[in-house]
C-alpha positions in Angstrom: 102.0 131.5 99.2 103.6 128.4 98.1 101.0 126.2 100.1 98.3 128.7 98.9 99.4 128.0 95.4 99.4 124.0 95.6 95.7 123.8 97.1 95.0 126.0 93.9 96.8 123.7 92.0 94.9 120.3 93.4 91.7 121.8 91.8 93.5 122.9 88.7 95.5 119.8 88.1 93.2 116.8 89.4 91.5 116.1 85.9 94.5 116.4 83.9 96.8 114.2 86.2 93.7 111.8 86.2 93.3 111.9 82.5 97.1 111.0 82.0 97.1 107.9 84.5 94.1 106.7 82.5 95.8 107.5 78.9 99.4 105.6 80.2 97.5 102.3 81.5 95.2 102.3 78.5 98.4 102.7 76.4 100.4 99.9 78.1 97.6 97.8 78.1 96.3 98.5 74.3 92.8 99.1 76.4 90.3 101.3 77.0 90.6 102.8 80.6 88.0 105.0 82.6 88.8 106.7 86.0 85.4 107.6 88.1 86.7 110.0 90.5 90.2 111.4 91.7 91.6 113.7 94.6 94.8 115.4 94.5 96.7 116.4 97.6 99.8 118.1 96.6 100.6 119.9 100.0 100.6 116.4 102.0 101.9 114.3 99.2 99.0 111.9 97.7 96.8 111.3 94.7 93.9 108.9 95.0 91.6 107.1 92.2 88.7 105.8 93.0 86.7 103.4 90.0 89.5 102.5 87.8 87.9 100.3 85.0 90.4 98.5 82.2 88.5 96.7 79.3 90.1 94.9 76.5 88.4 92.6 74.2 90.2 91.7 70.8 92.0 88.9 68.9 94.4 88.7 71.3 91.9 88.0 74.1 89.9 89.2 76.8 91.2 91.4 79.7 89.0 93.3 82.3 90.8 95.2 85.4 88.9 97.0 88.0 90.1 98.8 91.0 87.9 100.0 93.9 90.6 102.5 95.4 94.2 103.4 94.5 96.5 105.6 96.8 99.6 106.9 95.7 101.7 108.8 98.1 103.9 111.4 96.3 106.6 113.7 97.7 105.2 116.3 100.0 105.2 120.1 99.8 104.5 120.2 96.0 107.3 117.5 95.1 104.6 115.4 92.7 104.7 118.5 90.5 108.3 117.4 89.4 108.3 113.9 90.3 105.0 111.8 90.0 106.6 108.6 90.8 104.8 106.8 94.0 106.8 106.6 97.0 103.9 104.1 98.3 101.1 102.7 96.0 98.4 100.9 97.5 95.6 99.1 95.8 92.4 98.0 97.3 89.5 95.8 95.8 91.3 94.8 92.6 89.5 92.5 90.0 91.4 90.9 87.5 89.9 88.6 84.4 92.4 87.5 81.6 91.6 84.9 79.1 95.1 84.0 79.1 98.9 85.8 79.7 98.7 86.7 76.1 97.0 89.9 77.1 99.9 91.1 79.3 102.2 90.6 76.4 102.2 93.9 74.6 105.1 96.0 73.3 107.0 98.7 75.0 104.7 101.8 75.2 106.2 104.8 74.2 105.8 106.4 77.9 107.5 105.5 80.7 105.6 102.9 82.9 104.6 103.5 86.5 107.0 103.8 89.3 106.3 102.4 92.9 108.8 102.5 95.9 106.6 100.1 97.6 103.5 98.3 96.8 100.6 97.1 98.9 97.5 94.8 97.7 94.5 94.1 99.5 91.1 92.4 98.7 92.3 91.0 95.0 90.7 88.4 92.8 93.0 87.7 89.6 91.1 85.2 87.4 93.0 83.4 84.5 90.7 81.2 82.0 93.4 79.5 80.9 96.8 78.9 83.1 100.0 79.3 81.2 101.6 77.7 84.1 99.4 74.4 83.7 96.8 74.8 80.9 95.5 71.1 82.3 94.4 72.7 85.1 91.9 75.0 83.2 90.0 78.1 85.0 92.1 79.1 88.5 91.1 82.2 90.7 93.7 83.7 92.9 92.2 85.6 95.8 94.6 87.7 97.4 94.0 89.0 101.2 97.2 90.8 101.6 100.3 91.3 99.3 103.4 93.5 99.7 106.1 94.3 97.4 109.2 96.3 96.9 110.3 98.7 94.3 108.2 98.1 91.1 108.0 99.5 87.7 104.9 98.4 86.5 105.4 97.1 82.8 102.6 94.5 83.4 99.8 94.5 85.9 101.9 91.3 87.5 105.3 93.2 87.6 104.8 93.7 91.5 105.8 89.7 92.0 109.6 90.3 90.8 109.5 92.2 93.9 107.4 90.2 96.4 108.2 90.3 100.0 104.8 89.0 101.6 101.8 87.3 100.6 98.7 85.7 102.0 96.4 84.0 99.4 94.2 81.0 98.0 94.2 79.7 94.6 90.8 78.1 93.6 91.0 75.4 90.6 88.2 74.3 88.4 89.5 71.1 88.9 88.3 70.8 92.4 90.2 72.0 95.5 91.6 75.3 97.3 95.2 76.0 97.9 96.4 78.1 100.7 99.6 80.2 100.1 101.6 81.9 102.6 104.6 83.6 101.6 107.4 85.4 103.8 110.8 85.8 104.7 111.6 84.1 101.3 109.8 80.8 102.3 106.3 79.7 100.5 103.8 77.6 102.4 101.5 75.6 100.5 98.6 73.6 102.0 95.2 71.9 101.0 94.5 70.3 97.8 96.8 67.8 96.6 99.0 69.0 99.2 97.0 68.0 102.1 96.4 70.1 105.4 100.2 70.0 106.4 102.0 72.8 104.4 105.0 72.0 102.2 107.4 74.7 102.9 109.8 75.9 100.1 112.5 78.2 99.9 111.5 80.6 97.2 113.4 83.7 95.7 111.7 85.7 92.9 113.7 86.4 90.0 115.0 90.3 90.1 113.7 92.4 87.3 115.5 93.3 84.4 115.1 96.9 83.1 115.6 95.9 79.6 112.8 93.5 79.8 109.5 94.8 78.2 106.0 93.8 79.4 106.0 90.2 76.9 109.8 89.4 78.4 108.4 89.9 82.0 105.8 87.9 81.5 107.8 84.9 79.9 110.1 85.1 82.6 107.0 85.1 85.5 105.6 82.0 83.7 108.9 80.2 83.8 109.3 81.0 87.3 105.9 79.9 88.3 106.6 76.7 86.3 109.5 76.1 88.3 108.2 76.5 91.5 105.0 74.3 90.7 107.8 71.7 90.0 109.9 72.0 93.1 106.5 71.8 95.4 105.5 68.4 93.6 109.0 67.0 94.1 108.5 68.3 97.7 105.4 66.3 98.2 106.4 63.6 96.5 109.6 63.1 98.4 107.6 63.4 101.8 105.0 61.0 100.7 107.7 58.5 99.8 109.7 58.9 103.2 106.1 58.5 105.1 105.8 54.9 103.1 109.1 53.9 103.8 109.2 54.7 107.6 109.5 51.9 109.8 106.0 51.1 111.6 
């Protein structure tokens, strides 16, 4: 009887859950959100969304987010009725356009942000018109083949970086050049562009997420973290170049 009731709830609650997800995203980003289709399966514990679209254009800036597919694993056998956090969250076909990081710096929303036990991202493209980490570089496109992160509270679309575990990506800069990024087991390897074909390796530990932070505080900490990593990479490259020049013939 319980399983039959859950099957009936799938159809009854799907539209409601889809609307709630859309409204939470819209409130968190001060944007308009729309979802093409949703699929709720309470027995096996899953919720899927197709065609998520978020759009914002105001005095703060431009933000456009599109996600082809979102899969959220819930507690099975109806547990998702009482605990709607995702034990696993998978995003495929993610596209983000942002005029600056200011569009992520929004006041704390009234409702609790989405929580996920694990996060996986495939086929993602993030484009910033002006890079806060290095504004002189201009536009940049981060193309992610695969990213994996641990427990994440989504205060901004970039919150998963605090729990980053693995990454394969490229960065295309408007000034020319493409960087190859590989992160695994606490080590970042960067090659291409000014760094050359031989990867530069650097031990990197993302900062821990602070429950007291809101979206603006998280964004500021991520920008500071990115600046620190960039400076360390440049210093490592300079040291390697100097060593090669001073080496005996």
